[in-house]
DOTILUM-117541 format. One record per atom (N, C-alpha, C): residue number from 1; residue in one letter; chain; atom name; x, y, z negated. Coordinates in Angstrom, 1 decimal, decimal comma, always signed. Atoms other than C-alpha are relative to their C-alpha. Layout:
BEGIN
+-----+------+-------+------+--------+--------+--------+
:  nr : rest : kette : atom :     px :     py :     pz :
+-----+------+-------+------+--------+--------+--------+
: NUM :    a :     A :   CA :      X :      Y :      Z :
...
+-----+------+-------+------+--------+--------+--------+
***
This chain:
BEGIN
+-----+------+-------+------+--------+--------+--------+
:  nr : rest : kette : atom :     px :     py :     pz :
+-----+------+-------+------+--------+--------+--------+
:   1 :    m :     A :    N :   +0,9 :   -1,3 :   +0,2 :
:   1 :    m :     A :   CA :   -0,2 :   +0,1 :   -0,1 :
:   1 :    m :     A :    C :   +1,3 :   +0,9 :   +0,1 :
:   2 :    t :     A :    N :   -0,9 :   -0,7 :   -0,1 :
:   2 :    t :     A :   CA :   +1,4 :   +3,1 :   +1,0 :
:   2 :    t :     A :    C :   -0,1 :   +1,1 :   -1,8 :
:   3 :    l :     A :    N :   -0,4 :   -0,9 :   +0,7 :
:   3 :    l :     A :   CA :   +1,9 :   +6,1 :   -1,5 :
:   3 :    l :     A :    C :   -1,1 :   +0,8 :   -0,3 :
:   4 :    l :     A :    N :   +0,8 :   -0,3 :   -0,1 :
:   4 :    l :     A :   CA :   -1,5 :   +7,9 :   -0,3 :
:   4 :    l :     A :    C :   -0,7 :   -0,7 :   +0,0 :
:   5 :    e :     A :    N :   +1,3 :   +1,3 :   +0,4 :
:   5 :    e :     A :   CA :   -3,5 :   +4,8 :   -0,5 :
:   5 :    e :     A :    C :   +0,3 :   +0,3 :   -1,4 :
:   6 :    n :     A :    N :   -0,5 :   +0,4 :   +1,0 :
:   6 :    n :     A :   CA :   -1,8 :   +4,3 :   -3,8 :
:   6 :    n :     A :    C :   -0,8 :   +1,5 :   -0,7 :
:   7 :    l :     A :    N :   +1,0 :   -0,5 :   +1,0 :
:   7 :    l :     A :   CA :   -3,4 :   +7,6 :   -5,3 :
:   7 :    l :     A :    C :   -1,1 :   +0,6 :   +0,7 :
:   8 :    w :     A :    N :   +1,6 :   -0,2 :   -0,2 :
:   8 :    w :     A :   CA :   -6,7 :   +7,6 :   -2,9 :
:   8 :    w :     A :    C :   -0,8 :   -0,9 :   -1,0 :
:   9 :    y :     A :    N :   +0,4 :   +1,0 :   +0,8 :
:   9 :    y :     A :   CA :   -7,4 :   +4,2 :   -5,2 :
:   9 :    y :     A :    C :   +0,3 :   +0,3 :   -1,4 :
:  10 :    g :     A :    N :   -0,3 :   -0,1 :   +1,0 :
:  10 :    g :     A :   CA :   -6,6 :   +5,8 :   -8,2 :
:  10 :    g :     A :    C :   +1,4 :   -0,6 :   -0,8 :
:  11 :    n :     A :    N :   -1,6 :   +1,1 :   +0,2 :
:  11 :    n :     A :   CA :   -3,1 :   +3,5 :   -8,8 :
:  11 :    n :     A :    C :   +0,6 :   +0,9 :   -0,2 :
:  12 :    i :     A :    N :   -0,9 :   -0,9 :   +0,3 :
:  12 :    i :     A :   CA :   -1,4 :   +6,8 :   -9,2 :
:  12 :    i :     A :    C :   -0,4 :   +0,7 :   -1,0 :
:  13 :    d :     A :    N :   +0,6 :   -1,0 :   +0,8 :
:  13 :    d :     A :   CA :   -1,8 :   +9,1 :  -12,4 :
:  13 :    d :     A :    C :   +1,0 :   +0,5 :   -0,4 :
:  14 :    p :     A :    N :   -1,1 :   -0,6 :   +0,4 :
:  14 :    p :     A :   CA :   +0,3 :  +11,9 :  -12,2 :
:  14 :    p :     A :    C :   +0,1 :   +0,8 :   -1,1 :
:  15 :    h :     A :    N :   +0,4 :   -0,7 :   +1,1 :
:  15 :    h :     A :   CA :   -0,8 :  +13,6 :  -15,8 :
:  15 :    h :     A :    C :   +0,3 :   -0,7 :   -1,0 :
:  16 :    e :     A :    N :   -0,5 :   +1,3 :   +1,2 :
:  16 :    e :     A :   CA :   -0,1 :  +10,1 :  -17,2 :
:  16 :    e :     A :    C :   +1,3 :   +0,3 :   -0,1 :
:  17 :    e :     A :    N :   -1,5 :   +0,1 :   +0,3 :
:  17 :    e :     A :   CA :   +3,2 :   +9,6 :  -15,7 :
:  17 :    e :     A :    C :   +0,8 :   +1,1 :   -0,7 :
:  18 :    i :     A :    N :   -0,4 :   -0,9 :   +0,3 :
:  18 :    i :     A :   CA :   +4,0 :  +12,7 :  -16,6 :
:  18 :    i :     A :    C :   +0,3 :   +0,3 :   -1,4 :
:  19 :    l :     A :    N :   +0,5 :   -0,2 :   +2,0 :
:  19 :    l :     A :   CA :   +2,7 :  +13,1 :  -20,6 :
:  19 :    l :     A :    C :   +1,1 :   -1,2 :   -0,6 :
:  20 :    t :     A :    N :   -0,2 :   +1,4 :   +1,1 :
:  20 :    t :     A :   CA :   +3,4 :   +9,7 :  -21,8 :
:  20 :    t :     A :    C :   +1,4 :   +0,0 :   -1,0 :
:  21 :    e :     A :    N :   -1,4 :   +0,2 :   +0,3 :
:  21 :    e :     A :   CA :   +7,3 :  +10,3 :  -22,1 :
:  21 :    e :     A :    C :   +0,4 :   +0,7 :   -0,7 :
:  22 :    s :     A :    N :   -0,1 :   -1,5 :   +0,8 :
:  22 :    s :     A :   CA :   +7,3 :  +13,2 :  -23,9 :
:  22 :    s :     A :    C :   -0,5 :   -0,4 :   -1,5 :
:  23 :    k :     A :    N :   -0,1 :   +0,0 :   +0,9 :
:  23 :    k :     A :   CA :   +8,4 :  +13,2 :  -27,1 :
:  23 :    k :     A :    C :   -1,1 :   +1,3 :   -0,7 :
:  24 :    r :     A :    N :   +0,9 :   -1,5 :   +0,5 :
:  24 :    r :     A :   CA :   +6,4 :  +16,8 :  -28,0 :
:  24 :    r :     A :    C :   -1,0 :   +0,0 :   +0,4 :
:  25 :    y :     A :    N :   +1,0 :   +0,2 :   -0,1 :
:  25 :    y :     A :   CA :   +3,7 :  +15,8 :  -26,3 :
:  25 :    y :     A :    C :   -1,0 :   -0,9 :   -0,7 :
:  26 :    k :     A :    N :   +0,7 :   +1,2 :   +0,9 :
:  26 :    k :     A :   CA :   +2,9 :  +12,5 :  -28,4 :
:  26 :    k :     A :    C :   +0,1 :   +0,9 :   -1,4 :
:  27 :    h :     A :    N :   +0,8 :   -0,7 :   +1,1 :
:  27 :    h :     A :   CA :   +3,2 :  +14,9 :  -31,5 :
:  27 :    h :     A :    C :   -1,0 :   +0,9 :   -0,3 :
:  28 :    l :     A :    N :   +1,4 :   -0,7 :   +0,0 :
:  28 :    l :     A :   CA :   +1,2 :  +17,3 :  -30,6 :
:  28 :    l :     A :    C :   -1,4 :   -0,5 :   +0,0 :
:  29 :    l :     A :    N :   +1,0 :   +1,3 :   -0,5 :
:  29 :    l :     A :   CA :   -1,2 :  +14,4 :  -29,5 :
:  29 :    l :     A :    C :   -0,5 :   -0,6 :   -1,2 :
:  30 :    s :     A :    N :   +0,2 :   +0,7 :   +1,5 :
:  30 :    s :     A :   CA :   -0,9 :  +13,2 :  -33,4 :
:  30 :    s :     A :    C :   -0,3 :   +1,0 :   -0,8 :
:  31 :    l :     A :    N :   +0,0 :   -1,6 :   +0,9 :
:  31 :    l :     A :   CA :   -0,9 :  +16,8 :  -35,0 :
:  31 :    l :     A :    C :   -1,1 :   +0,2 :   +0,0 :
:  32 :    m :     A :    N :   +1,4 :   -0,2 :   -0,5 :
:  32 :    m :     A :   CA :   -4,2 :  +17,4 :  -32,8 :
:  32 :    m :     A :    C :   -0,7 :   -1,0 :   -0,7 :
:  33 :    g :     A :    N :   +1,3 :   +1,0 :   +0,5 :
:  33 :    g :     A :   CA :   -6,1 :  +13,8 :  -34,5 :
:  33 :    g :     A :    C :   +0,4 :   +0,3 :   -0,7 :
:  34 :    r :     A :    N :   -0,5 :   +0,2 :   +1,5 :
:  34 :    r :     A :   CA :   -4,6 :  +13,9 :  -37,8 :
:  34 :    r :     A :    C :   -1,3 :   +1,7 :   -0,5 :
:  35 :    n :     A :    N :   +0,7 :   -1,0 :   +0,1 :
:  35 :    n :     A :   CA :   -6,1 :  +17,7 :  -37,7 :
:  35 :    n :     A :    C :   -1,1 :   -0,3 :   +0,1 :
:  36 :    r :     A :    N :   +1,6 :   +0,6 :   -0,9 :
:  36 :    r :     A :   CA :   -9,5 :  +16,5 :  -35,8 :
:  36 :    r :     A :    C :   -0,8 :   -0,7 :   -1,2 :
:  37 :    d :     A :    N :   +0,6 :   +0,8 :   +0,6 :
:  37 :    d :     A :   CA :   -9,9 :  +14,1 :  -38,4 :
:  37 :    d :     A :    C :   -0,2 :   +0,2 :   -1,0 :
:  38 :    e :     A :    N :   +0,4 :   -0,3 :   +1,4 :
:  38 :    e :     A :   CA :   -9,4 :  +15,7 :  -41,4 :
:  38 :    e :     A :    C :   -1,0 :   +1,5 :   +0,2 :
:  39 :    l :     A :    N :   +1,0 :   -0,9 :   -0,7 :
:  39 :    l :     A :   CA :  -11,4 :  +18,6 :  -39,9 :
:  39 :    l :     A :    C :   -1,7 :   -0,5 :   -0,6 :
:  40 :    g :     A :    N :   +1,1 :   +0,6 :   -0,1 :
:  40 :    g :     A :   CA :  -14,1 :  +16,3 :  -39,5 :
:  40 :    g :     A :    C :   -0,4 :   -0,6 :   -1,2 :
:  41 :    e :     A :    N :   +0,7 :   +0,6 :   +1,6 :
:  41 :    e :     A :   CA :  -14,3 :  +14,8 :  -42,8 :
:  41 :    e :     A :    C :   -0,4 :   +1,0 :   -0,9 :
:  42 :    t :     A :    N :   +0,3 :   -0,9 :   +0,3 :
:  42 :    t :     A :   CA :  -15,2 :  +18,1 :  -44,5 :
:  42 :    t :     A :    C :   -1,4 :   +0,9 :   +1,1 :
:  43 :    l :     A :    N :   +0,8 :   -0,7 :   -0,9 :
:  43 :    l :     A :   CA :  -18,1 :  +19,2 :  -41,3 :
:  43 :    l :     A :    C :   -1,2 :   -0,7 :   -0,5 :
:  44 :    t :     A :    N :   +0,7 :   +0,9 :   -0,1 :
:  44 :    t :     A :   CA :  -21,2 :  +18,8 :  -42,1 :
:  44 :    t :     A :    C :   -1,2 :   -0,7 :   +1,0 :
:  45 :    e :     A :    N :   +0,4 :   +0,9 :   -1,6 :
:  45 :    e :     A :   CA :  -23,8 :  +16,6 :  -39,5 :
:  45 :    e :     A :    C :   -0,5 :   +1,2 :   +0,8 :
:  46 :    k :     A :    N :   +0,2 :   -0,8 :   -1,7 :
:  46 :    k :     A :   CA :  -24,8 :  +20,1 :  -37,7 :
:  46 :    k :     A :    C :   +1,5 :   +0,1 :   -0,1 :
:  47 :    q :     A :    N :   -1,0 :   -0,3 :   -0,7 :
:  47 :    q :     A :   CA :  -21,3 :  +21,0 :  -37,8 :
:  47 :    q :     A :    C :   +0,8 :   -0,9 :   +0,7 :
:  48 :    s :     A :    N :   -0,7 :   +1,1 :   -1,0 :
:  48 :    s :     A :   CA :  -20,2 :  +18,1 :  -36,4 :
:  48 :    s :     A :    C :   -0,5 :   -0,3 :   +0,7 :
:  49 :    e :     A :    N :   +0,2 :   +0,2 :   -1,2 :
:  49 :    e :     A :   CA :  -22,3 :  +18,0 :  -33,7 :
:  49 :    e :     A :    C :   +0,5 :   +1,3 :   +0,8 :
:  50 :    t :     A :    N :   -0,4 :   -0,9 :   -0,7 :
:  50 :    t :     A :   CA :  -21,4 :  +21,5 :  -32,6 :
:  50 :    t :     A :    C :   +1,5 :   -0,2 :   +0,3 :
:  51 :    l :     A :    N :   -1,6 :   +0,7 :   -0,3 :
:  51 :    l :     A :   CA :  -17,6 :  +20,3 :  -32,8 :
:  51 :    l :     A :    C :   +0,1 :   -0,5 :   +1,0 :
:  52 :    e :     A :    N :   +0,2 :   +1,0 :   -1,0 :
:  52 :    e :     A :   CA :  -18,6 :  +17,4 :  -30,9 :
:  52 :    e :     A :    C :   +0,0 :   +0,8 :   +1,6 :
:  53 :    k :     A :    N :   +0,3 :   -0,7 :   -1,3 :
:  53 :    k :     A :   CA :  -20,1 :  +19,8 :  -28,1 :
:  53 :    k :     A :    C :   +1,1 :   +0,9 :   +0,3 :
:  54 :    y :     A :    N :   -1,1 :   -0,9 :   -0,4 :
:  54 :    y :     A :   CA :  -16,7 :  +22,4 :  -28,5 :
:  54 :    y :     A :    C :   +0,8 :   -1,2 :   +0,7 :
:  55 :    d :     A :    N :   -1,2 :   +0,9 :   -0,8 :
:  55 :    d :     A :   CA :  -14,6 :  +19,3 :  -27,5 :
:  55 :    d :     A :    C :   -0,3 :   -0,4 :   +1,1 :
:  56 :    s :     A :    N :   +0,7 :   +0,6 :   -1,4 :
:  56 :    s :     A :   CA :  -16,7 :  +18,0 :  -25,0 :
:  56 :    s :     A :    C :   -0,5 :   +1,1 :   +1,0 :
:  57 :    a :     A :    N :   -0,2 :   -0,5 :   -1,2 :
:  57 :    a :     A :   CA :  -16,6 :  +21,5 :  -23,3 :
:  57 :    a :     A :    C :   +1,5 :   +0,6 :   +0,5 :
:  58 :    v :     A :    N :   -2,1 :   -0,4 :   -0,2 :
:  58 :    v :     A :   CA :  -12,4 :  +21,9 :  -23,8 :
:  58 :    v :     A :    C :   +0,0 :   -1,4 :   +0,7 :
:  59 :    n :     A :    N :   -0,6 :   +0,9 :   -0,9 :
:  59 :    n :     A :   CA :  -12,1 :  +18,8 :  -22,4 :
:  59 :    n :     A :    C :   +0,1 :   +0,1 :   +1,2 :
:  60 :    e :     A :    N :   +0,3 :   +0,0 :   -1,4 :
:  60 :    e :     A :   CA :  -14,0 :  +19,6 :  -19,4 :
:  60 :    e :     A :    C :   +0,7 :   +1,3 :   +0,5 :
:  61 :    m :     A :    N :   -0,8 :   -1,0 :   -0,4 :
:  61 :    m :     A :   CA :  -12,4 :  +22,7 :  -19,4 :
:  61 :    m :     A :    C :   +1,8 :   -0,6 :   +0,8 :
:  62 :    h :     A :    N :   -0,6 :   +0,2 :   +0,3 :
:  62 :    h :     A :   CA :   -9,2 :  +20,9 :  -19,6 :
:  62 :    h :     A :    C :   +0,4 :   -1,0 :   +1,1 :
:  63 :    s :     A :    N :   +0,2 :   +1,2 :   -1,4 :
:  63 :    s :     A :   CA :   -9,7 :  +18,4 :  -16,7 :
:  63 :    s :     A :    C :   +0,1 :   +1,2 :   +1,5 :
:  64 :    l :     A :    N :   -0,1 :   -0,7 :   -1,8 :
:  64 :    l :     A :   CA :  -10,7 :  +21,3 :  -14,1 :
:  64 :    l :     A :    C :   +1,5 :   +0,8 :   +0,1 :
:  65 :    s :     A :    N :   -1,0 :   -0,9 :   +0,2 :
:  65 :    s :     A :   CA :   -7,6 :  +23,1 :  -15,1 :
:  65 :    s :     A :    C :   +1,2 :   -0,7 :   +0,5 :
:  66 :    e :     A :    N :   -0,8 :   +0,6 :   -0,2 :
:  66 :    e :     A :   CA :   -5,6 :  +20,2 :  -14,7 :
:  66 :    e :     A :    C :   -0,1 :   -0,6 :   +1,7 :
:  67 :    v :     A :    N :   +0,3 :   -0,3 :   -1,1 :
:  67 :    v :     A :   CA :   -7,3 :  +19,5 :  -11,2 :
:  67 :    v :     A :    C :   +0,5 :   +1,0 :   +1,0 :
:  68 :    e :     A :    N :   -0,1 :   -1,5 :   -0,2 :
:  68 :    e :     A :   CA :   -6,7 :  +23,2 :  -10,5 :
:  68 :    e :     A :    C :   +1,7 :   +0,0 :   +0,2 :
:  69 :    a :     A :    N :   -1,1 :   +0,2 :   +0,6 :
:  69 :    a :     A :   CA :   -3,0 :  +22,4 :  -11,2 :
:  69 :    a :     A :    C :   +0,7 :   -0,6 :   +1,1 :
:  70 :    f :     A :    N :   +0,5 :   +1,0 :   -0,6 :
:  70 :    f :     A :   CA :   -2,9 :  +19,4 :   -9,1 :
:  70 :    f :     A :    C :   +0,2 :   +0,8 :   +1,8 :
:  71 :    s :     A :    N :   -0,2 :   -1,2 :   -1,6 :
:  71 :    s :     A :   CA :   -3,6 :  +20,9 :   -5,9 :
:  71 :    s :     A :    C :   +0,3 :   +1,1 :   +0,0 :
:  72 :    y :     A :    N :   -1,1 :   -1,5 :   -0,4 :
:  72 :    y :     A :   CA :   -1,9 :  +24,2 :   -6,3 :
:  72 :    y :     A :    C :   +1,3 :   -0,6 :   +0,3 :
:  73 :    g :     A :    N :   -1,4 :   +0,1 :   -0,2 :
:  73 :    g :     A :   CA :   +1,6 :  +22,1 :   -6,7 :
:  73 :    g :     A :    C :   -0,3 :   -0,5 :   +1,2 :
:  74 :    f :     A :    N :   -0,1 :   +0,6 :   -1,4 :
:  74 :    f :     A :   CA :   +0,4 :  +20,0 :   -3,9 :
:  74 :    f :     A :    C :   +0,1 :   +0,3 :   +1,4 :
:  75 :    r :     A :    N :   +0,2 :   -0,5 :   -1,2 :
:  75 :    r :     A :   CA :   -0,6 :  +22,3 :   -1,4 :
:  75 :    r :     A :    C :   +1,5 :   +1,7 :   +0,3 :
:  76 :    l :     A :    N :   -0,9 :   -1,2 :   -0,5 :
:  76 :    l :     A :   CA :   +2,6 :  +24,4 :   -2,2 :
:  76 :    l :     A :    C :   +1,0 :   -1,1 :   +0,1 :
:  77 :    g :     A :    N :   -0,5 :   +1,1 :   -0,7 :
:  77 :    g :     A :   CA :   +4,8 :  +21,1 :   -1,6 :
:  77 :    g :     A :    C :   -0,4 :   -0,1 :   +0,8 :
:  78 :    v :     A :    N :   -0,1 :   -0,2 :   -1,8 :
:  78 :    v :     A :   CA :   +3,6 :  +21,2 :   +1,6 :
:  78 :    v :     A :    C :   +0,5 :   +0,8 :   +1,2 :
:  79 :    r :     A :    N :   -0,6 :   -1,2 :   -0,3 :
:  79 :    r :     A :   CA :   +3,9 :  +24,5 :   +2,3 :
:  79 :    r :     A :    C :   +1,4 :   -0,1 :   +0,3 :
:  80 :    l :     A :    N :   -1,5 :   -0,1 :   -0,1 :
:  80 :    l :     A :   CA :   +7,5 :  +24,2 :   +1,2 :
:  80 :    l :     A :    C :   +0,0 :   -1,6 :   +1,1 :
:  81 :    m :     A :    N :   -0,1 :   +0,8 :   -1,2 :
:  81 :    m :     A :   CA :   +7,8 :  +21,0 :   +3,2 :
:  81 :    m :     A :    C :   +0,6 :   +0,6 :   +1,2 :
:  82 :    i :     A :    N :   +0,5 :   -0,3 :   -1,5 :
:  82 :    i :     A :   CA :   +6,7 :  +22,6 :   +6,5 :
:  82 :    i :     A :    C :   +0,6 :   +1,3 :   +0,2 :
:  83 :    e :     A :    N :   -1,0 :   -1,1 :   -0,1 :
:  83 :    e :     A :   CA :   +9,0 :  +25,9 :   +5,8 :
:  83 :    e :     A :    C :   +1,3 :   -0,9 :   +0,4 :
:  84 :    a :     A :    N :   -1,0 :   +0,6 :   -0,1 :
:  84 :    a :     A :   CA :  +11,7 :  +23,5 :   +5,5 :
:  84 :    a :     A :    C :   +0,8 :   -0,6 :   +1,4 :
:  85 :    g :     A :    N :   +0,3 :   +0,8 :   -1,4 :
:  85 :    g :     A :   CA :  +10,6 :  +21,1 :   +8,5 :
:  85 :    g :     A :    C :   +0,1 :   +1,7 :   +1,1 :
:  86 :    g :     A :    N :   +0,3 :   -1,4 :   -0,6 :
:  86 :    g :     A :   CA :  +10,7 :  +25,2 :  +10,4 :
:  86 :    g :     A :    C :   +1,5 :   +0,3 :   +0,0 :
:  87 :    i :     A :    N :   -1,2 :   -1,4 :   +0,1 :
:  87 :    i :     A :   CA :  +14,1 :  +26,7 :   +9,2 :
:  87 :    i :     A :    C :   +1,1 :   -1,9 :   +0,3 :
:  88 :    m :     A :    N :   -0,7 :   +1,3 :   -0,9 :
:  88 :    m :     A :   CA :  +15,8 :  +22,1 :  +10,3 :
:  88 :    m :     A :    C :   +0,0 :   +0,2 :   +1,0 :
:  89 :    t :     A :    N :   +0,4 :   +0,0 :   -1,1 :
:  89 :    t :     A :   CA :  +13,9 :  +22,8 :  +13,1 :
:  89 :    t :     A :    C :   +1,0 :   +1,4 :   +1,5 :
:  90 :    k :     A :    N :   -0,2 :   -1,1 :   -0,5 :
:  90 :    k :     A :   CA :  +15,1 :  +26,4 :  +14,1 :
:  90 :    k :     A :    C :   +2,0 :   +0,2 :   -0,4 :
:  91 :    g :     A :    N :   -1,7 :   -0,4 :   -0,3 :
:  91 :    g :     A :   CA :  +19,0 :  +25,9 :  +13,1 :
:  91 :    g :     A :    C :   +0,4 :   -1,5 :   +0,8 :
:  92 :    d :     A :    N :   -0,5 :   +1,0 :   -1,4 :
:  92 :    d :     A :   CA :  +19,2 :  +22,2 :  +15,3 :
:  92 :    d :     A :    C :   -0,3 :   +0,6 :   +1,3 :
:  93 :    t :     A :    N :   -0,1 :   -0,4 :   -1,6 :
:  93 :    t :     A :   CA :  +18,2 :  +24,1 :  +18,3 :
:  93 :    t :     A :    C :   +1,7 :   +0,9 :   +0,1 :
+-----+------+-------+------+--------+--------+--------+
***
């Protein structure tokens, strides 16, 4: 299977590949989880529901941001390849 086919079929998840080895990422994720759990233990049922709605909105926002960042990076990479190809073509003549 080609790289593009793997990307299409979801066999490649760039954000997971990049962040899973990051010690800082793992530390921050652990810190967020501990603080979230501690906060959750102190909330009323209504406050917990509000926090869940907040978490859902934040997760959706992050997802949209990641898609936009990936799209921008991909477009930028393609433009760089096109420009580099144009430079090489001009230099080859």
